[in-house]
C-alpha positions in Angstrom: 162.3 -23.1 182.9 159.5 -24.4 181.8 159.3 -20.6 179.5 156.8 -13.9 174.9 156.9 -10.7 176.1 155.0 -8.8 173.8 151.3 -9.5 175.6 150.3 -10.7 172.0 149.5 -14.8 171.4 152.3 -16.1 168.7 150.1 -18.4 167.0 146.2 -19.6 167.7 144.9 -22.9 167.5 143.2 -24.8 164.4 139.3 -23.4 163.7 136.6 -25.6 163.5 134.8 -27.0 160.0 134.0 -24.2 157.5 131.0 -22.3 157.4 127.9 -22.6 155.2 128.5 -20.9 152.5 132.2 -22.1 152.4 130.3 -25.3 151.5 128.1 -23.8 148.9 130.9 -22.2 147.1 133.1 -25.4 147.3 130.4 -27.7 145.4 131.8 -29.9 142.4 130.8 -28.1 139.0 129.7 -30.2 136.7 131.0 -32.9 135.2 134.1 -32.6 137.1 135.8 -34.0 140.3 135.5 -31.6 143.7 138.1 -29.0 144.1 139.2 -27.5 147.1 140.0 -23.6 146.8 141.4 -21.1 149.1 140.5 -17.5 149.3 143.4 -15.1 150.6 141.1 -12.1 151.1 141.0 -11.1 154.4 143.0 -10.5 157.9 145.6 -13.4 158.9 147.8 -13.2 161.9 150.9 -15.7 162.5 154.6 -16.4 163.4 157.9 -16.5 161.9 161.0 -17.9 162.1 164.3 -17.5 160.4 168.3 -16.5 160.4 169.4 -13.0 159.7 173.0 -12.0 158.7 174.0 -8.8 158.7 177.0 -6.0 158.3 177.6 -2.9 160.9 179.7 -0.1 160.2 180.5 2.9 162.1 183.2 4.9 164.4 183.8 5.3 168.1 185.3 8.5 169.2 187.1 8.0 172.7 188.3 10.8 172.2 190.0 9.9 168.9 187.5 8.5 166.2 188.1 4.9 164.7 186.0 3.3 162.1 185.3 -0.3 162.1 182.9 -2.9 160.7 181.9 -6.3 161.2 179.9 -8.8 160.6 176.9 -10.3 162.8 173.9 -13.2 162.8 171.4 -14.3 165.0 168.3 -16.6 164.7 165.0 -14.4 164.8 161.6 -15.2 165.5 158.3 -13.4 166.1 155.0 -12.5 165.0 153.0 -10.9 161.9 149.6 -9.1 161.3 148.4 -8.3 157.6 145.2 -7.8 155.4 145.4 -9.4 151.5 143.0 -8.1 148.9 142.6 -10.7 146.0 141.3 -9.2 142.5 139.6 -11.5 139.8 142.6 -11.0 137.8 144.5 -13.2 140.3 146.6 -10.2 141.3 147.1 -9.9 144.9 147.4 -6.6 147.0 148.2 -6.4 150.7 149.5 -4.8 153.6 151.7 -6.2 156.3 153.2 -5.3 159.9 155.9 -7.9 161.6 157.8 -7.8 164.9 161.2 -10.0 164.9 163.1 -10.3 168.3 166.6 -12.1 168.2 167.6 -15.3 170.1 168.5 -15.7 173.7 172.0 -16.0 173.4 174.3 -13.6 175.2 175.9 -12.5 171.7 173.3 -13.2 169.1 171.8 -9.8 169.7 175.1 -8.3 169.8 175.4 -6.0 166.3 179.1 -4.0 167.2 181.3 -4.6 170.5 184.2 -2.4 171.1 186.9 -1.4 173.8 186.8 2.2 175.0 188.8 3.8 177.7 186.9 3.2 180.7 185.7 -0.7 179.7 183.5 -2.2 176.7 181.0 -0.5 174.8 178.0 -3.1 173.0 175.5 -2.5 170.7 172.3 -4.7 170.7 169.4 -5.0 168.8 166.0 -5.1 170.7 163.9 -5.7 168.1 163.3 -5.1 164.4 159.9 -4.0 163.1 158.3 -3.5 159.4 155.4 -2.2 157.5 154.9 -3.3 154.6 152.9 -3.5 151.0 152.7 -6.5 149.4 151.6 -7.3 145.6 151.6 -10.5 144.2 149.9 -13.4 142.1 147.6 -16.4 143.5 147.4 -19.3 141.3 145.9 -23.0 142.6 146.9 -22.9 146.3 150.1 -20.8 145.8 151.0 -17.1 146.2 154.4 -15.7 144.9 154.8 -12.1 146.2 157.1 -9.0 146.2 157.2 -6.8 149.1 158.6 -3.4 150.2 158.2 -0.3 153.0 159.5 1.3 156.0 161.7 -0.7 158.8 163.0 0.3 162.3 164.9 -1.3 164.9 165.7 -0.4 168.9 169.1 -0.5 169.6 170.2 -0.8 173.2 173.8 0.9 173.8 175.4 -0.9 176.8 178.8 0.7 178.5 180.2 -1.9 181.2 183.4 -0.5 183.5 186.1 -2.4 183.8 186.8 -0.9 186.9 183.2 -1.0 188.9 181.5 -3.7 186.4 178.5 -1.0 186.4 176.4 -0.4 183.4 175.4 2.9 181.8 172.7 2.1 179.0 171.0 4.1 176.4 168.6 3.4 173.7 167.9 4.4 170.2 165.4 4.1 167.4 166.7 3.3 164.0 164.4 4.1 160.8 165.2 2.4 157.2 163.0 0.5 154.3 163.2 -3.2 153.4 162.6 -5.1 150.5 162.3 -8.3 149.9 159.9 -11.4 147.9 158.4 -14.7 149.0 156.1 -17.6 148.0 153.1 -18.8 150.2 151.3 -22.1 150.0 147.5 -22.8 151.3 147.9 -26.1 153.5 144.6 -25.9 154.8 141.3 -24.2 154.5 142.4 -21.4 156.9 146.1 -22.0 157.2 149.0 -20.9 154.6 153.0 -21.0 155.3 155.6 -18.9 153.7 159.2 -18.7 152.8 160.7 -15.1 152.7 163.6 -13.0 152.0 163.8 -9.6 153.4 166.7 -7.1 153.4 166.7 -4.4 156.1 168.9 -1.1 155.5 169.3 0.8 158.5 170.2 4.4 159.2 172.8 6.0 161.4 172.2 5.9 165.6 174.1 8.1 167.3 174.7 8.1 171.1 177.2 9.7 173.6 177.6 7.9 176.8 178.0 9.4 180.4 182.0 8.2 180.2 182.0 10.6 176.8 182.5 7.9 174.7 180.2 8.7 171.4 179.2 6.0 169.1 177.9 6.5 165.6 176.8 3.3 163.2 174.5 2.1 160.7 173.7 -1.6 160.0 171.9 -3.8 156.8 170.7 -7.6 157.3 169.8 -10.3 154.7 167.0 -12.7 156.2 165.5 -16.1 155.3 162.5 -17.1 157.2 159.6 -19.4 157.2 156.1 -18.2 158.2 153.0 -19.8 159.4 149.6 -17.5 159.3 146.2 -18.2 160.2 143.4 -16.5 157.7 140.9 -14.6 160.1 137.7 -15.9 158.3 136.1 -14.8 155.0 135.7 -11.4 153.7 132.0 -12.2 151.9 130.4 -14.5 149.4 131.8 -12.2 146.7 135.4 -12.8 147.3 137.3 -14.5 144.6 138.8 -17.6 145.3 141.1 -20.2 143.5 140.1 -23.3 142.5 142.6 -25.8 142.7 142.7 -29.5 141.6 145.9 -30.4 143.9 145.1 -32.3 147.1 145.6 -30.6 150.5 149.3 -30.0 151.1 148.7 -31.9 154.8 145.5 -33.6 155.8 144.5 -32.0 159.2 144.6 -35.2 161.1 148.4 -35.1 160.7 149.4 -31.7 161.8 148.4 -29.1 164.5 149.0 -25.6 166.0 148.3 -24.8 169.9 149.9 -21.7 171.5 149.8 -20.4 174.9 150.5 -17.0 176.6 151.7 -16.6 180.7 152.3 -13.4 182.4 153.8 -13.6 185.9 154.3 -11.0 188.2 155.6 -11.2 191.8 156.6 -8.9 194.7 157.3 -8.8 198.3 157.5 -6.1 201.4 161.2 -5.6 202.9 162.2 -8.2 205.5 164.7 -8.7 208.4 168.1 -8.7 206.6 171.1 -7.8 208.6 173.6 -8.7 205.7 173.5 -9.6 202.4 175.9 -11.4 199.7 176.4 -11.4 196.2 173.7 -14.1 195.8 171.2 -13.0 198.3 167.4 -12.2 197.9 167.5 -8.6 198.3 166.2 -7.3 201.8 164.4 -4.2 200.2 160.9 -4.5 198.6 160.9 -5.6 195.2 158.5 -6.5 192.5 159.2 -8.1 188.9 157.6 -9.6 185.9 157.8 -12.5 183.3 156.4 -12.8 180.1 156.3 -15.7 177.5 154.6 -16.8 174.6 155.1 -20.3 172.9 153.9 -21.8 169.5 153.4 -25.8 169.6 153.6 -27.0 165.7 153.4 -30.6 165.3 153.5 -32.7 162.0 152.8 -36.5 161.4 155.6 -37.4 159.1 154.7 -41.4 158.4 153.1 -44.1 160.4 154.3 -43.3 163.7 156.5 -40.4 163.4 155.9 -37.3 164.8 157.8 -34.0 164.3 157.5 -31.2 166.8 159.2 -27.4 167.0 158.4 -25.0 169.7 159.6 -21.5 169.0 159.2 -19.2 171.9 159.2 -15.5 173.0 160.5 -14.6 176.4 160.9 -11.3 178.2 161.3 -10.2 182.1 163.1 -10.6 185.3 162.9 -12.8 188.4 163.4 -11.6 192.1 166.9 -10.2 192.6 167.9 -11.8 189.2 166.9 -15.1 190.2 169.0 -15.5 193.4 168.5 -15.9 197.3 166.4 -18.9 197.3 166.9 -22.5 196.8 163.5 -23.1 196.3 162.8 -20.4 193.8 159.5 -18.4 193.4 159.1 -17.9 189.9 159.1 -21.3 187.0 159.0 -19.1 184.4 161.9 -17.0 185.5 164.9 -18.9 184.8 168.4 -18.2 185.0 168.3 -15.1 182.3 166.9 -11.7 182.2 165.5 -10.2 179.0 164.5 -6.5 179.3 163.2 -6.8 175.7 161.4 -9.9 174.1 163.8 -12.3 173.2 163.1 -15.7 171.4 164.6 -19.1 171.7 163.3 -22.5 169.6 162.6 -24.7 173.7 161.8 -27.8 171.6 162.6 -29.5 168.4 162.5 -33.3 168.6 161.3 -36.3 166.4 159.2 -38.8 168.2 158.8 -42.4 167.2 156.2 -44.7 168.3 156.1 -48.5 167.9 152.8 -50.3 168.6 153.2 -53.8 169.8 149.7 -55.2 169.4 146.8 -55.2 171.7 144.3 -52.9 173.0 144.6 -49.5 172.1 144.0 -46.1 173.2 142.9 -42.6 172.4 145.4 -40.3 172.0 143.5 -36.3 172.2 145.0 -33.4 170.3 147.1 -31.1 172.3 150.3 -28.9 172.4 152.9 -31.3 171.0 150.5 -34.3 170.8 148.8 -35.5 167.6 145.2 -37.0 167.9 145.1 -40.5 166.9 144.8 -44.1 168.0 148.1 -45.6 169.7 148.6 -49.2 171.4 148.8 -49.1 174.9 151.8 -51.7 174.2 154.2 -49.4 172.9 157.8 -48.3 172.5 158.3 -44.7 172.1 161.6 -43.1 171.0 162.2 -39.4 171.2 165.3 -37.5 170.1 166.1 -33.8 170.1 165.6 -30.5 172.3 163.2 -30.6 175.0 163.2 -30.4 179.0 164.1 -33.5 180.5 160.9 -33.6 182.7 158.8 -33.5 179.6 159.5 -37.2 180.3 160.5 -38.0 183.7 159.5 -36.7 187.2 156.1 -35.5 185.9 153.1 -35.4 188.3 149.6 -34.4 187.4 149.2 -31.9 190.5 152.5 -30.1 190.9 154.5 -30.2 186.8 154.0 -26.6 185.5 154.5 -23.4 186.7 152.1 -21.8 183.9 149.3 -23.9 185.2 149.8 -25.3 188.7 152.6 -24.4 191.2 155.2 -21.9 190.5 157.6 -22.7 193.4 160.9 -24.6 191.2 161.2 -27.4 194.3 157.3 -27.8 194.3 156.7 -28.5 190.6 160.6 -29.2 189.8 162.2 -31.9 192.6 164.3 -30.2 194.7 167.6 -31.9 194.7 167.2 -33.3 191.3 170.0 -31.6 189.2 167.8 -30.9 186.2 170.3 -30.3 183.4 169.6 -27.3 181.1 170.7 -24.5 179.6 169.7 -20.9 181.3 166.1 -21.6 180.0 165.5 -25.4 181.2 166.4 -26.8 177.8 168.9 -29.6 176.5 169.4 -32.2 174.2 169.3 -35.9 174.0 167.2 -39.1 173.2 165.0 -40.8 175.5 162.9 -44.2 175.2 159.5 -45.5 176.7 158.1 -49.0 177.4 154.5 -48.3 177.9 152.1 -51.1 179.2 148.8 -50.5 181.0 149.6 -50.9 184.5 153.5 -49.4 184.3 156.0 -48.1 182.0 159.8 -47.9 182.0 161.8 -44.8 180.5 165.4 -44.5 180.4 167.2 -41.2 178.7 170.6 -39.7 178.0 171.2 -35.6 177.9 173.8 -33.5 177.6 174.9 -31.6 180.2 176.3 -27.7 180.2 180.4 -27.6 179.7 180.2 -26.0 183.6 177.7 -24.8 185.8 174.8 -22.5 184.6 176.3 -22.3 181.1 174.3 -21.8 177.7 176.5 -24.0 175.9 176.9 -28.0 176.5 179.5 -30.7 176.7 179.4 -32.8 173.6 182.1 -35.9 174.7 179.4 -38.2 174.4 178.7 -40.6 176.1 181.6 -39.8 178.4 179.6 -37.2 179.7 176.3 -36.4 180.2 173.0 -37.2 182.3 171.7 -40.7 182.5 168.2 -41.2 183.7 165.5 -44.0 184.1 162.4 -43.9 185.8 160.0 -46.5 187.0 156.3 -45.5 186.8 153.9 -47.8 188.3 149.8 -47.0 187.7 147.0 -48.5 190.4 143.6 -47.6 192.0 143.2 -47.0 195.6 139.7 -47.2 196.7 138.7 -47.0 193.0 140.5 -44.0 192.1 143.4 -43.7 190.0 147.0 -43.3 191.4 150.6 -43.3 190.0 154.0 -43.8 191.9 157.6 -43.2 190.2 161.2 -44.2 191.1 163.7 -41.8 189.1 167.0 -42.0 189.2 169.8 -39.8 187.6 173.6 -39.6 187.1 175.7 -36.6 186.1 179.2 -36.9 184.8 180.7 -34.1 183.9 182.9 -30.7 184.9 181.7 -29.7 188.4 183.7 -28.4 191.1 183.5 -29.9 194.9 182.4 -28.2 198.2 185.4 -29.9 200.3 188.0 -29.0 197.3 186.9 -25.6 197.5 187.4 -25.2 200.8 190.8 -27.1 200.9 192.2 -23.9 198.7 194.6 -21.8 200.8 193.0 -19.1 202.1 194.5 -16.4 200.4 193.0 -17.7 196.9 191.3 -14.9 195.3 187.4 -15.2 196.3 188.2 -18.2 198.4 186.2 -20.4 198.5 186.4 -20.2 194.5 184.7 -23.6 193.6 185.5 -23.0 190.2 189.1 -23.2 190.7 188.4 -27.2 191.7 186.5 -28.2 188.6 187.5 -31.3 187.0 185.2 -34.4 185.9 183.2 -35.3 188.1 179.7 -37.8 189.2 176.9 -36.6 191.2 173.4 -38.5 191.1 170.6 -38.8 193.4 166.8 -40.3 193.7 163.6 -39.4 193.3 160.6 -40.9 194.8 157.2 -39.3 193.5 153.4 -40.2 194.1 150.2 -38.6 192.8 146.8 -39.7 194.2 143.3 -38.8 193.4 140.8 -38.7 196.7 138.0 -38.3 194.4 137.3 -36.7 190.8 138.0 -33.5 192.2 140.2 -33.6 195.0 144.2 -35.1 194.6 147.1 -35.1 196.9 150.9 -35.5 196.0 154.3 -35.9 197.8 157.6 -36.0 195.8 160.8 -37.0 197.9 164.5 -36.3 196.5 168.1 -37.3 197.8 171.4 -36.5 196.6 175.2 -36.5 198.1 175.6 -32.9 198.0 179.4 -33.3 197.1 179.8 -31.1 194.0 178.5 -28.0 192.7 175.3 -27.7 191.1 175.2 -28.4 187.1 171.9 -26.9 186.2 169.1 -26.7 188.8 169.3 -25.2 192.2 171.5 -25.6 195.5 169.9 -28.4 197.3 170.7 -31.9 198.4 167.2 -33.4 199.7 163.8 -32.5 199.9 160.7 -33.5 201.1 157.1 -32.2 199.8 153.6 -32.7 200.0 150.5 -30.6 198.4 146.8 -31.0 197.5 144.7 -29.6 194.5 140.9 -29.3 194.5 138.5 -28.5 191.9 135.6 -26.1 192.4 132.8 -28.5 191.9 131.7 -27.9 195.1 131.2 -24.2 194.6 130.0 -23.9 191.2 133.1 -23.8 189.2 134.5 -26.9 188.0 137.5 -25.2 186.2 138.6 -23.2 189.1 141.5 -24.7 191.4 142.8 -24.1 194.6 146.5 -25.4 195.5 148.4 -26.0 198.7 151.8 -27.5 198.9 154.8 -27.0 201.4 158.3 -28.3 201.1 161.4 -28.6 203.5 164.8 -28.4 201.8 168.4 -29.4 203.3 171.7 -29.1 202.6 174.9 -32.0 202.9 177.2 -30.8 205.5 180.1 -30.2 203.0 178.1 -27.7 200.5 176.9 -26.1 204.6 180.5 -25.6 205.2 181.0 -24.4 201.7 178.1 -21.5 202.0 179.4 -20.5 205.5 182.7 -19.8 204.5 181.4 -17.4 201.6 180.8 -19.9 199.0 178.4 -19.0 196.0 175.9 -21.4 194.6 173.8 -21.4 191.5 171.1 -19.6 193.2 172.4 -19.1 196.4 175.3 -17.3 198.5 174.7 -15.0 201.3 178.4 -14.6 202.3 177.9 -16.5 205.6 175.2 -19.3 206.9 173.6 -19.8 210.1 172.5 -23.0 208.5 168.9 -24.3 209.1 166.5 -26.2 206.7 164.6 -24.0 204.0 160.8 -24.1 204.7 158.3 -23.4 201.6 154.7 -22.7 201.8 152.5 -22.3 198.8 149.1 -21.5 198.3 147.4 -20.5 195.0 143.7 -20.0 193.4 142.8 -20.5 189.7 140.2 -18.4 188.5 138.9 -19.9 185.2 137.9 -17.0 183.3 136.7 -19.1 180.1 138.0 -22.3 178.4 140.8 -20.3 177.5 142.4 -17.9 180.3 142.8 -18.5 183.8 143.8 -16.1 186.8 145.7 -17.3 189.4 146.9 -15.6 192.7 149.4 -16.9 194.3 150.9 -16.8 197.4 154.4 -17.7 199.1 155.7 -18.0 202.3 159.8 -18.8 202.8 161.5 -19.2 206.1 165.1 -19.3 206.1 165.5 -18.3 202.7 168.9 -19.7 201.3 169.0 -21.9 204.4 170.0 -18.8 206.3 167.7 -17.9 209.6 169.5 -14.9 210.2 167.7 -13.6 207.2 163.3 -13.6 206.4 161.2 -15.0 206.8 160.0 -13.6 203.2 156.2 -13.6 202.3 156.0 -14.0 198.3 153.0 -12.3 196.4 152.1 -13.3 193.3 149.4 -12.8 190.3 149.6 -15.2 186.9 147.6 -14.7 183.9 147.8 -18.0 181.5 145.8 -18.4 178.0 146.5 -21.3 175.8 144.8 -22.5 172.5 
């Protein structure tokens, strides 16, 4: 899901070797050992991750004024851009601008929430921005500094009616000031890391909602954050540098930084829709877009041990708020919507590899992958936060909506109830035994406490998802192929379709599956094949099955699916980095789930209020046009027959454009 929306890349890849001018300045002085140096002068760009704790105070008049105060807190992540000038004395003068965005969880961006005569009025933070001066002193590879300047923040006021559920919204921009201090260390010739404290004070924001409720508030925050900066080249041969007798903080082979940015725009014309339910794909034409940006930071801790963290920013909406189609059309649009960018730590995990000796293979540098040699025969143990599909149910031709097929069930696996929060991620651990011609993996992962929830059930190990996969590698007519057999079992709090239908017809919202939730078991199987036909052409297929007796807890409403597709590189027409992909999938529901949806039940993605059941059928085709070695522009078309398994609605033609860049 997976997975930020300012249009700017959070971090860039590591740069190449130093220039000849740099080498000349780095020559050892006579009688001294060679010493590295760091030149602080010049522009830099980077990202940060931290925690803010604040206090808000104000009043609400509805109609009688009442004052109140409260505290709040959230993780924040964002971007910074700045310029330094280092004086020969060692003092540094600089200027920096940054944008920070709150964590994606529902309550993390709320500053204040108050009851009104009509419902509830919440004040949220969309972003915090700053323009600051810096003054510091550089010595050895270190810099200490103070900072201060202007700050501003966008407030989003939302009043929700208790009677209708409708929302009224208003935006206000606050101005304020910021003071702080920090320490920064050069960790490589063009990279530095920092620890920083900031105090922000924001003035009053006043809003009068259509209901007549009037809110006035102000707040301040204390923020502690970590940052990573890439320094964009030298300012000139006469720029002073700081000489150091210390070794580099991190050897270049022991860490890496990569980044990605993806924008997806989707839309469709109006289609036949004689009726609609709460979870229907809207029959009228619509267009939506999503954006994501991710930093991939890796660090080798000791022999065989690697630590990875992936801060991410997200913005945008899926079509019909990600409803109406079991095989949803945009893998970047998970089950959350963000009108302004929000942050998330998508992955945070530790990986330990135990070599078993024998032949070795080369591991190339890449996102969440440090370069080096590893024994082919090895055991790898990984624990932390990630997506289950980072390790299981992979496929070279259909595995990532940022670069391959966009449709959920073409890249994700149909009836596999992939455990996740609303953005694709979970906590857990898995182990892999790898051999030259096969691999075996098994894992345990947390389930959401209930369907489609950001909180996880921590009754370990009684509840959770258990997985196992056997991967066989082979050659067919001298071309490589892989066959994977994947099994999963969920043990958690779920409702049952038959139990929901057995409720009294007079039950509120009949058939309300949430009234039947208890500890249940769901399970399923996936067979997954990929086969190269030539160096430029490959085919793939997935077959998935589950009994379809319980509600879906993480993925989508599907009891069985069969997909087949092919991907062709553009070597034949002189564009070897271009790709054409075509795939189709047929999805089905169990008899129990069909009866439930026909009675008006709602699922995790679908629910038209009634159901004239037919299998959902989807065809997807794309052309990925390589702009350069960093960026690709993709044109994508999806034809959906019987959306939501309903022959009364559709078909639908969805047109998409995707821009993806990675470093």
